[in-house]
C-alpha positions as CSV (number, residue, x, y, z in Angstrom):
1,M,64.8,58.8,164.9
2,K,65.2,58.1,168.5
3,C,61.3,58.6,168.8
4,A,60.9,55.6,166.6
5,D,63.5,53.9,168.1
6,L,65.5,53.3,164.8
7,D,69.3,53.4,164.1
8,P,70.0,56.8,162.2
9,N,73.1,54.7,160.7
10,E,70.5,52.1,159.2
11,V,67.3,54.0,158.4
12,T,67.3,57.6,156.8
13,I,64.7,60.1,157.1
14,Y,64.4,59.8,153.3
15,A,63.6,56.1,153.6
16,L,61.1,57.1,156.2
17,R,59.4,59.3,153.4
18,H,59.6,57.1,151.0
19,S,57.6,54.3,152.9
20,N,55.3,56.9,154.0
21,I,54.2,57.9,150.6
22,V,54.1,54.2,149.7
23,R,51.6,53.4,152.5
24,Q,49.4,56.4,151.8
25,L,49.4,55.4,147.9
26,L,48.1,51.7,149.2
27,A,45.7,52.9,151.6
28,H,44.1,55.0,148.6
29,V,44.7,58.5,149.9
30,P,44.4,60.2,147.1
31,T,48.1,61.2,145.0
32,R,47.5,64.9,145.1
33,V,47.0,64.6,149.0
34,V,50.3,62.5,149.2
35,A,51.7,65.2,147.2
36,I,50.6,68.0,149.4
37,N,51.8,66.3,152.7
38,H,55.2,65.6,151.6
39,D,56.0,69.0,149.7
40,T,56.3,67.2,146.1
41,S,54.0,67.3,143.0
42,V,51.7,64.6,141.5
43,A,53.8,64.3,138.6
44,I,56.9,63.5,140.7
45,I,55.1,60.9,142.7
46,E,53.6,59.4,139.4
47,K,56.9,59.3,138.0
48,S,58.9,57.8,140.9
49,Y,56.2,55.6,142.3
50,S,54.1,54.4,139.1
51,R,56.6,51.1,139.0
52,Y,55.6,50.5,142.2
53,I,51.9,51.3,141.9
54,S,51.1,49.1,139.4
55,D,52.4,46.1,141.1
56,H,49.1,46.6,143.3
57,S,46.8,48.1,140.4
58,D,45.2,44.7,140.1
59,K,43.8,44.8,143.7
60,V,43.0,48.6,143.7
61,T,40.8,48.0,140.7
62,R,39.1,44.8,141.9
63,E,38.0,46.5,144.9
64,A,36.0,48.9,142.5
65,L,34.0,46.4,140.5
66,L,31.1,45.7,140.4
67,N,30.1,42.3,142.5
68,T,28.1,40.3,140.0
69,A,28.1,37.4,142.2
70,R,24.8,35.8,143.0
71,P,24.0,36.1,146.5
72,T,24.0,33.3,148.9
73,P,21.4,32.5,151.6
74,D,23.6,33.8,154.3
75,N,24.0,37.2,152.9
76,V,20.2,37.8,151.8
77,V,18.0,39.7,154.0
78,L,14.4,39.2,153.0
79,L,12.4,42.6,153.0
80,P,8.9,42.4,154.1
81,R,6.3,42.4,151.6
82,E,3.4,44.9,151.8
83,P,-0.2,43.1,151.5
84,R,-1.5,43.5,147.8
85,A,-4.7,45.8,147.4
C-alpha cells in the first residue's frame, strides 16, 4: 500500500482488486483472462459484476456496430483509376 501512496486504513487490498477487475472489463480484456488474472472464475465475475457491466453495455455494443454513416469529403480518399481498355 505504501508503494501506491494509499492509506491502508482507507483502502483495502480487496478494493484494489475490485477496481482492477472493473478496469480490465471496461478495457475489453476478455472475461476469462480477467478471471485468470484474479484467481477467480468467469461465473463469479459475471455474478458479481453483471450489474456494473450492464451500465456500460450500450457503449461497448456501439463500438462493434457497422458504421452506416455516409462518408464526408474530409474522410474520403480517392483511389486512382486504371485506364479503360
